[in-house]
C-alpha positions as a printed NumPy array, in Angstrom:
array([[104.244,  89.742, 121.731],
       [101.064,  88.131, 120.468],
       [100.915,  87.065, 116.854],
       [ 98.12 ,  88.808, 115.003],
       [ 95.461,  86.546, 113.594],
       [ 93.974,  88.158, 110.476],
       [ 90.531,  89.452, 111.336],
       [ 87.601,  88.42 , 109.209],
       [ 85.144,  91.219, 108.621],
       [ 82.044,  90.928, 110.781],
       [ 79.058,  93.069, 109.828],
       [ 77.843,  95.61 , 112.366],
       [ 74.421,  97.161, 112.667],
       [ 75.424,  99.883, 110.194],
       [ 76.804,  97.466, 107.605],
       [ 74.984,  94.665, 105.807],
       [ 77.23 ,  92.686, 103.51 ],
       [ 75.869,  92.414,  99.97 ],
       [ 74.628,  88.929,  99.039],
       [ 76.905,  88.652,  96.013],
       [ 80.023,  90.267,  94.559],
       [ 81.029,  93.738,  95.724],
       [ 80.76 ,  96.38 ,  93.016],
       [ 83.634,  98.874,  92.813],
       [ 85.625,  97.416,  95.68 ],
       [ 87.931,  99.911,  97.419],
       [ 90.761,  97.697,  98.67 ],
       [ 92.967,  94.759,  97.711],
       [ 93.293,  91.316,  99.291],
       [ 95.609,  90.618, 102.21 ],
       [ 98.47 ,  89.704,  99.861],
       [ 98.374,  93.345,  98.737],
       [100.304,  94.101, 101.913],
       [103.383,  93.331,  99.813],
       [103.247,  97.058,  99.029],
       [103.822,  97.735, 102.729],
       [107.05 ,  95.751, 102.455],
       [108.035,  97.588,  99.257],
       [107.495, 100.834, 101.192],
       [110.275,  99.858, 103.638],
       [113.735, 100.769, 102.373],
       [115.915,  97.634, 102.438],
       [113.067,  95.083, 102.539],
       [111.958,  92.724,  99.765],
       [108.746,  90.66 ,  99.711],
       [108.834,  87.045,  98.524],
       [105.381,  85.784,  97.591],
       [104.155,  82.195,  97.701],
       [100.984,  82.405,  95.64 ],
       [ 99.325,  81.725,  92.316],
       [100.522,  83.04 ,  88.942],
       [100.214,  86.794,  88.602],
       [ 98.81 ,  87.412,  92.085],
       [101.738,  89.531,  93.254],
       [101.987,  91.65 ,  90.104],
       [ 98.233,  92.226,  90.012],
       [ 98.183,  93.358,  93.626],
       [101.078,  95.76 ,  93.134],
       [ 99.796,  97.271,  89.917],
       [ 96.291,  97.612,  91.357],
       [ 97.56 ,  99.496,  94.401],
       [100.312, 101.486,  92.713],
       [ 98.965, 101.95 ,  89.202],
       [ 95.36 , 102.927,  89.864],
       [ 96.109, 104.804,  93.055],
       [ 97.618, 107.914,  91.504],
       [100.153, 106.1  ,  89.303],
       [102.622, 106.116,  92.171],
       [105.138, 103.756,  90.63 ],
       [107.731, 102.181,  92.883],
       [110.32 ,  99.438,  92.855],
       [108.546,  96.214,  91.905],
       [110.972,  93.297,  91.914],
       [109.023,  90.64 ,  93.812],
       [110.086,  86.997,  93.574],
       [107.068,  84.677,  93.418],
       [106.574,  80.927,  93.287],
       [103.653,  81.333,  90.85 ],
       [102.375,  77.936,  91.914],
       [ 99.943,  75.962,  89.766],
       [ 98.208,  72.591,  89.522],
       [101.286,  70.544,  90.409],
       [101.751,  72.385,  93.719],
       [ 98.038,  72.163,  94.492],
       [ 98.277,  68.361,  94.238],
       [101.724,  67.717,  95.709],
       [102.293,  70.843,  97.812],
       [104.465,  73.863,  97.112],
       [106.842,  73.967, 100.085],
       [109.781,  72.639,  98.047],
       [109.214,  75.231,  95.364],
       [109.179,  77.99 ,  97.971],
       [112.418,  76.65 ,  99.449],
       [113.964,  76.8  ,  95.974],
       [112.737,  80.353,  95.416],
       [114.08 ,  81.643,  98.731],
       [117.492,  80.11 ,  98.059],
       [117.608,  81.673,  94.582],
       [116.456,  85.055,  95.873],
       [119.205,  85.151,  98.487],
       [121.772,  84.599,  95.726],
       [120.393,  87.22 ,  93.345],
       [118.76 ,  89.969,  95.387],
       [120.424,  91.882,  98.202],
       [118.254,  93.081, 101.064],
       [118.428,  93.736, 104.774],
       [115.174,  91.861, 105.279],
       [113.117,  89.365, 103.29 ],
       [109.396,  89.021, 104.009],
       [107.721,  85.821, 102.809],
       [103.992,  86.24 , 102.232],
       [101.678,  83.347, 101.486],
       [ 98.54 ,  83.656,  99.398],
       [ 95.332,  81.722,  98.996],
       [ 96.569,  78.505,  97.376],
       [ 99.205,  77.619, 100.029],
       [ 96.61 ,  78.3  , 102.699],
       [ 94.05 ,  76.031, 101.054],
       [ 96.431,  73.116, 100.433],
       [ 98.152,  73.449, 103.82 ],
       [101.751,  74.255, 102.842],
       [103.954,  74.498, 105.946],
       [105.421,  77.857, 104.941],
       [106.331,  78.716, 108.498],
       [108.638,  75.688, 108.747],
       [110.389,  76.554, 105.467],
       [111.06 ,  80.108, 106.644],
       [112.202,  79.006, 110.104],
       [114.867,  76.798, 108.524],
       [116.406,  79.957, 107.029],
       [115.987,  81.909, 110.246],
       [117.98 ,  79.227, 112.089],
       [120.838,  79.879, 109.63 ],
       [120.82 ,  83.569, 110.507],
       [119.063,  84.803, 107.383],
       [117.064,  88.011, 108.05 ],
       [113.743,  86.615, 106.883],
       [110.213,  86.575, 108.311],
       [106.904,  84.971, 107.384],
       [103.464,  86.583, 107.207],
       [100.34 ,  84.586, 106.393],
       [ 98.434,  86.964, 104.089],
       [ 95.745,  84.674, 102.748],
       [ 93.475,  86.631, 100.452],
       [ 90.285,  85.042, 101.739],
       [ 90.993,  86.012, 105.359],
       [ 91.109,  89.765, 105.004],
       [ 92.022,  92.773, 102.909],
       [ 95.269,  94.697, 102.546],
       [ 94.521,  96.686, 105.728],
       [ 94.491,  93.568, 107.914],
       [ 97.28 ,  92.119, 105.75 ],
       [ 99.358,  95.221, 106.533],
       [ 98.93 ,  94.638, 110.264],
       [ 99.906,  90.984, 109.806],
       [103.092,  91.964, 107.95 ],
       [103.997,  94.638, 110.519],
       [103.57 ,  92.193, 113.382],
       [105.658,  89.577, 111.603],
       [108.521,  92.066, 111.187],
       [108.284,  93.2  , 114.801],
       [108.12 ,  89.699, 116.264],
       [110.499,  87.787, 114.011],
       [113.037,  90.505, 113.153],
       [112.916,  93.52 , 115.45 ],
       [112.523,  91.471, 118.639],
       [115.703,  89.542, 117.783],
       [117.889,  92.643, 117.544],
       [120.307,  93.44 , 120.403],
       [118.616,  95.27 , 123.244],
       [119.027,  99.044, 123.14 ],
       [118.21 , 101.699, 125.743],
       [115.218, 103.992, 125.469],
       [115.892, 107.226, 123.586],
       [114.294, 110.33 , 125.014],
       [112.074, 112.069, 122.505],
       [111.868, 109.167, 120.04 ],
       [108.364, 108.283, 118.774],
       [107.091, 105.486, 116.525],
       [104.372, 106.691, 114.15 ],
       [101.706, 104.269, 112.926],
       [ 99.428, 105.948, 110.441],
       [ 98.507, 105.727, 106.741],
       [ 98.474, 102.551, 104.68 ],
       [101.224, 102.749, 102.028],
       [100.065, 102.81 ,  98.401],
       [ 96.386, 102.366,  99.337],
       [ 96.35 , 106.051, 100.212],
       [ 97.527, 107.985,  97.127],
       [ 99.115, 110.7  ,  99.28 ],
       [100.839, 108.534, 101.898],
       [104.378, 109.544, 100.888],
       [103.753, 113.277, 101.081],
       [101.596, 112.965, 104.191],
       [104.146, 110.901, 106.128],
       [106.878, 113.34 , 105.107],
       [104.811, 116.245, 106.427],
       [103.932, 114.404, 109.658],
       [107.633, 113.837, 110.233],
       [108.395, 117.518, 109.582],
       [105.738, 118.646, 112.053],
       [106.875, 116.317, 114.822],
       [110.523, 117.187, 114.329],
       [109.484, 120.844, 114.389],
       [108.47 , 120.522, 118.05 ],
       [111.654, 118.669, 118.961],
       [110.849, 114.966, 118.573],
       [112.888, 112.274, 116.848],
       [110.648, 110.22 , 114.562],
       [110.476, 106.631, 113.321],
       [108.113, 107.205, 110.389],
       [108.93 , 103.637, 109.196],
       [107.59 , 103.787, 105.617],
       [108.399, 105.711, 102.472],
       [111.009, 108.236, 101.305],
       [110.946, 110.117, 104.62 ],
       [112.045, 106.989, 106.507],
       [115.553, 105.704, 107.135],
       [114.228, 102.226, 106.419],
       [115.088,  99.226, 108.554],
       [117.335, 101.291, 110.808],
       [114.13 , 102.891, 112.087],
       [112.444,  99.502, 112.523],
       [115.369,  98.256, 114.59 ],
       [114.972, 101.368, 116.757],
       [111.258, 100.736, 117.398],
       [111.838,  99.226, 120.896],
       [113.894, 102.28 , 121.901],
       [111.032, 104.728, 121.376],
       [109.468, 106.545, 124.303],
       [105.969, 106.01 , 122.977],
       [103.863, 104.999, 119.987],
       [101.714, 107.521, 118.151],
       [ 98.748, 106.009, 116.34 ],
       [ 97.536, 108.665, 113.925],
       [ 94.568, 106.891, 112.413],
       [ 91.033, 105.925, 113.41 ],
       [ 92.081, 102.274, 113.901],
       [ 94.974, 101.116, 111.722],
       [ 98.038, 100.615, 113.934],
       [ 96.172, 100.296, 117.221],
       [ 96.706,  96.545, 117.398],
       [100.422,  97.034, 116.713],
       [100.729,  99.691, 119.407],
       [ 98.973,  97.452, 121.948],
       [101.453,  94.665, 121.272],
       [104.412,  97.037, 121.571],
       [103.07 ,  98.328, 124.862],
       [102.901,  94.749, 126.157],
       [106.36 ,  93.865, 124.843],
       [108.349,  97.012, 125.674],
       [106.225,  99.013, 128.079],
       [105.752, 101.801, 125.554],
       [102.649, 103.909, 126.16 ],
       [100.348, 104.718, 123.249],
       [ 98.979, 108.076, 122.203],
       [ 96.003, 107.562, 119.904],
       [ 94.87 , 110.533, 117.831],
       [ 92.201, 109.291, 115.395],
       [ 92.128, 112.253, 113.008],
       [ 94.96 , 113.179, 110.674],
       [ 95.457, 116.902, 111.285],
       [ 94.489, 119.121, 108.351],
       [ 94.617, 122.911, 108.694],
       [ 95.69 , 125.254, 111.477],
       [ 93.026, 124.37 , 114.029],
       [ 93.557, 120.623, 113.976],
       [ 97.329, 120.741, 113.487],
       [ 97.89 , 123.066, 116.446],
       [ 95.729, 120.839, 118.651],
       [ 97.586, 117.76 , 117.386],
       [101.032, 119.205, 118.077],
       [100.05 , 120.398, 121.547],
       [ 98.582, 116.998, 122.414],
       [101.724, 115.212, 121.244],
       [103.972, 117.761, 122.947],
       [102.135, 117.408, 126.256],
       [102.324, 113.609, 126.03 ],
       [106.056, 113.758, 125.281],
       [106.765, 116.278, 128.044],
       [107.88 , 119.022, 125.651],
       [107.604, 122.545, 127.001],
       [104.398, 124.156, 125.747],
       [106.344, 127.32 , 124.916],
       [108.497, 125.387, 122.449],
       [105.444, 123.895, 120.742],
       [103.696, 127.273, 120.639],
       [106.717, 128.916, 119.026],
       [106.676, 126.368, 116.185],
       [102.886, 126.606, 115.829],
       [103.006, 130.422, 115.685],
       [105.601, 130.379, 112.904],
       [103.596, 127.87 , 110.868],
       [100.325, 129.71 , 111.401],
       [101.856, 133.026, 110.389],
       [102.603, 131.619, 106.94 ],
       [ 99.388, 129.611, 106.719],
       [ 97.089, 132.528, 107.462],
       [ 98.879, 134.801, 105.008],
       [ 97.94 , 132.396, 102.241],
       [ 94.457, 131.953, 103.67 ],
       [ 93.99 , 135.744, 103.733],
       [ 94.694, 135.84 , 100.02 ],
       [ 92.32 , 132.938,  99.421],
       [ 89.589, 134.854, 101.284],
       [ 89.739, 137.498,  98.549],
       [ 88.724, 134.857,  95.999],
       [ 86.148, 133.265,  98.303],
       [ 84.345, 136.466,  99.185],
       [ 84.486, 138.043,  95.741],
       [ 83.583, 135.172,  93.452],
       [ 80.33 , 133.834,  94.832],
       [ 78.391, 135.37 ,  91.941],
       [ 80.7  , 133.855,  89.312],
       [ 81.168, 130.329,  90.636],
       [ 78.918, 127.77 ,  92.285],
       [ 80.766, 127.467,  95.581],
       [ 79.796, 124.248,  97.377],
       [ 78.05 , 124.198, 100.737],
       [ 77.772, 120.448, 101.425],
       [ 80.571, 117.892, 101.524],
       [ 80.064, 114.211, 100.669],
       [ 83.007, 111.853, 101.248],
       [ 83.673, 108.307, 100.022],
       [ 87.033, 107.148, 101.404],
       [ 88.773, 104.958, 103.932],
       [ 88.159, 106.02 , 107.519],
       [ 91.442, 107.943, 107.896],
       [ 90.825, 110.315, 105.006],
       [ 87.042, 110.39 , 105.409],
       [ 87.567, 111.711, 108.942],
       [ 90.409, 114.11 , 108.11 ],
       [ 88.691, 115.672, 105.085],
       [ 85.337, 115.951, 106.85 ],
       [ 86.787, 117.627, 109.941],
       [ 88.652, 120.192, 107.859],
       [ 85.911, 121.057, 105.391],
       [ 83.187, 121.175, 108.039],
       [ 85.18 , 122.572, 110.944],
       [ 87.463, 125.013, 109.116],
       [ 85.769, 125.889, 105.829],
       [ 82.205, 125.79 , 107.129],
       [ 80.638, 123.258, 104.772],
       [ 77.735, 121.128, 105.953],
       [ 78.255, 117.359, 106.279],
       [ 76.372, 115.271, 103.734],
       [ 76.918, 111.543, 103.205],
       [ 80.167, 110.157, 104.651],
       [ 81.018, 106.636, 103.488],
       [ 83.817, 104.569, 105.095],
       [ 85.018, 102.071, 102.505],
       [ 87.722,  99.778, 103.918],
       [ 85.481,  97.36 , 105.869],
       [ 87.256,  97.864, 109.224],
       [ 87.103,  95.136, 111.874],
       [ 83.859,  95.114, 113.808],
       [ 85.783,  95.603, 117.052],
       [ 87.007,  99.019, 115.867],
       [ 83.777, 100.444, 114.455],
       [ 82.441, 102.038, 117.621],
       [ 85.71 , 103.939, 117.948],
       [ 85.485, 105.119, 114.354],
       [ 81.917, 106.328, 114.851],
       [ 82.986, 108.203, 118.003],
       [ 85.797, 109.913, 116.084],
       [ 83.274, 111.451, 113.697],
       [ 81.46 , 113.219, 116.517],
       [ 82.087, 116.939, 116.83 ],
       [ 83.361, 117.62 , 113.309],
       [ 82.665, 121.212, 114.321],
       [ 81.051, 122.596, 117.494],
       [ 77.557, 121.124, 117.611],
       [ 77.935, 119.221, 114.315],
       [ 78.423, 115.454, 114.261],
       [ 79.16 , 113.248, 111.286],
       [ 77.42 , 109.911, 110.8  ],
       [ 79.688, 107.531, 108.877],
       [ 78.174, 104.732, 106.834],
       [ 80.281, 101.575, 106.606],
       [ 79.851, 100.448, 103.018],
       [ 82.245,  98.602, 100.722],
       [ 79.952,  98.411,  97.688],
       [ 80.183, 101.408,  95.357],
       [ 76.714, 100.96 ,  93.886],
       [ 75.104, 100.974,  97.308],
       [ 77.173, 103.957,  98.458],
       [ 76.094, 105.918,  95.398],
       [ 72.459, 105.028,  96.037],
       [ 72.712, 106.625,  99.483],
       [ 74.332, 109.766,  98.059],
       [ 71.672, 109.959,  95.347],
       [ 68.819, 109.663,  97.853],
       [ 70.225, 112.204, 100.307],
       [ 68.009, 115.261, 100.806],
       [ 70.065, 118.311,  99.897],
       [ 67.436, 121.022,  99.412],
       [ 69.222, 124.366,  99.176],
       [ 72.664, 122.771,  99.272],
       [ 75.342, 122.832,  96.583],
       [ 77.222, 119.524,  96.982],
       [ 80.837, 118.583,  96.415],
       [ 82.152, 115.014,  96.444],
       [ 85.507, 113.859,  97.803],
       [ 86.086, 110.302,  96.695],
       [ 87.649, 108.116,  94.047],
       [ 87.495, 108.022,  90.277],
       [ 84.469, 105.767,  90.665],
       [ 82.519, 108.702,  92.106],
       [ 82.687, 110.608,  88.797],
       [ 79.26 , 109.47 ,  87.618],
       [ 77.395, 110.092,  90.86 ],
       [ 79.097, 113.488,  91.217],
       [ 77.947, 114.448,  87.717],
       [ 74.473, 113.145,  88.467],
       [ 74.023, 115.428,  91.478],
       [ 75.855, 118.334,  89.818],
       [ 78.838, 118.226,  92.161],
       [ 82.541, 118.817,  91.55 ],
       [ 84.676, 115.74 ,  92.318],
       [ 87.989, 115.912,  94.178],
       [ 89.811, 112.572,  94.075],
       [ 91.257, 111.682,  97.465],
       [ 90.704, 107.934,  97.832],
       [ 91.443, 104.654,  96.108],
       [ 91.181, 104.163,  93.159],
       [ 92.554, 107.354,  91.585],
       [ 93.043, 107.185,  87.813],
       [ 92.681, 110.857,  86.861],
       [ 95.553, 112.127,  89.008],
       [ 99.307, 111.492,  89.041],
       [100.561, 111.704,  92.61 ],
       [104.213, 112.026,  93.616],
       [104.767, 113.798,  96.938],
       [101.544, 115.755,  97.339],
       [100.314, 116.011, 100.929],
       [ 96.981, 117.049, 102.388],
       [ 97.882, 116.948, 106.094],
       [ 99.211, 119.693, 108.309],
       [ 99.451, 123.368, 107.409],
       [101.018, 122.92 , 103.999],
       [ 98.735, 120.049, 103.08 ],
       [ 95.613, 122.044, 103.93 ],
       [ 96.67 , 124.761, 101.505],
       [ 97.137, 122.175,  98.777],
       [ 93.729, 120.69 ,  99.554],
       [ 92.103, 124.124,  99.295],
       [ 93.888, 124.718,  95.985],
       [ 92.775, 121.386,  94.569],
       [ 89.211, 121.812,  95.841],
       [ 88.54 , 125.276,  94.494],
       [ 90.443, 124.739,  91.269],
       [ 88.021, 121.885,  90.653],
       [ 85.077, 124.14 ,  91.568],
       [ 86.229, 126.949,  89.263],
       [ 86.926, 124.569,  86.392],
       [ 83.494, 122.975,  86.589],
       [ 81.747, 126.345,  86.895],
       [ 83.662, 127.616,  83.87 ],
       [ 82.765, 124.564,  81.81 ],
       [ 79.102, 124.858,  82.747],
       [ 78.828, 128.619,  82.2  ],
       [ 81.814, 130.145,  80.341],
       [ 80.217, 133.596,  80.015],
       [ 79.443, 133.976,  83.712],
       [ 82.905, 132.816,  84.686],
       [ 84.524, 135.403,  82.407],
       [ 82.436, 138.312,  83.67 ]])
């Protein structure tokens, strides 16, 4: 397998990097991928970085992304001036030895930050000395100045696959087993609930699933089973594609790439049938599961239609959707609200600064949000600039709604739009296992959306709302 080199962001024609600092940045640095390790049951990150870097990254991604919480016990070298002058390899060696004595884990993942990269610490050699002794430990170079936590996540995943999974005893392929590469843990506030629902849907049509991250995963047992899978499912516009390509080269596993997370009956049925066909599952079996799910889904939707059709005079029901989110949720939310609920697409901002090589694919995924309606994503990492585009958008005759982060509160108020928080950072919501994907997730998204609409309408005009 090829080792992933972290990808520096290269501007495309639709993205011009701001000349100075980014205002309201929507991601962490590459070291923030330590949350991806925390999301794997049985794994512990060990960070070789400056003082406070690890704790700041965790609390930024967990605390202000729906107050998710999580187990944060991350050993760190917390290197300072002495290590900058004389090198910090010895200190890292000391820390690893102490960690092995104090903290039990099935896997240790050493991540280096900016300072070791700048001074040239040979972290790889330190880690290899432990690997030669049989310690389950890997090294990922997550230098903050080389990428964000999305590219850092891919670096960490590749390190685990190459230095840990590839060294496990060979195992035969297991019919019906699929590896799922999808949402970025902690960055997406709803990743735990979404991955749980994705697993439920895939198991519902008869597949066995390595979901790999979060409470729905069996932890490192699933990672060790990665080579045994029949195929890899990349359920994301781009995140995970590089990993799947490497696995295809290493183990001959084909890849099924479905860019859009399925939200609602239309997309989820199409998703399950596409996966079922790829896996060779009888269409009748898939259709039976889909029919049972849709029966429940449409019963709830029938009841919602009573509100929707009868309350247009009381509440300002939105007609235009504006989204500020990473590409996975920007695409999923847009396709559902435009394709299923009939809203018109407004401004769609993709915030995670994806690699230039993946941008054409992301743009293509936004075509055909609904028959004859295409979305036009804007790649923009700067909140001020994104808000300027939303502010300038011509919306004559449209009632807007904004799906974004807490930072969109002011622009939403400025254009008179309700705000539904779906992207990082989220400071006005506490998120445990809420999901917005699939059949069940779509119902929760409708609830959250129209509760927000009703609440704002009531606050603006209490008498009309009560009539």
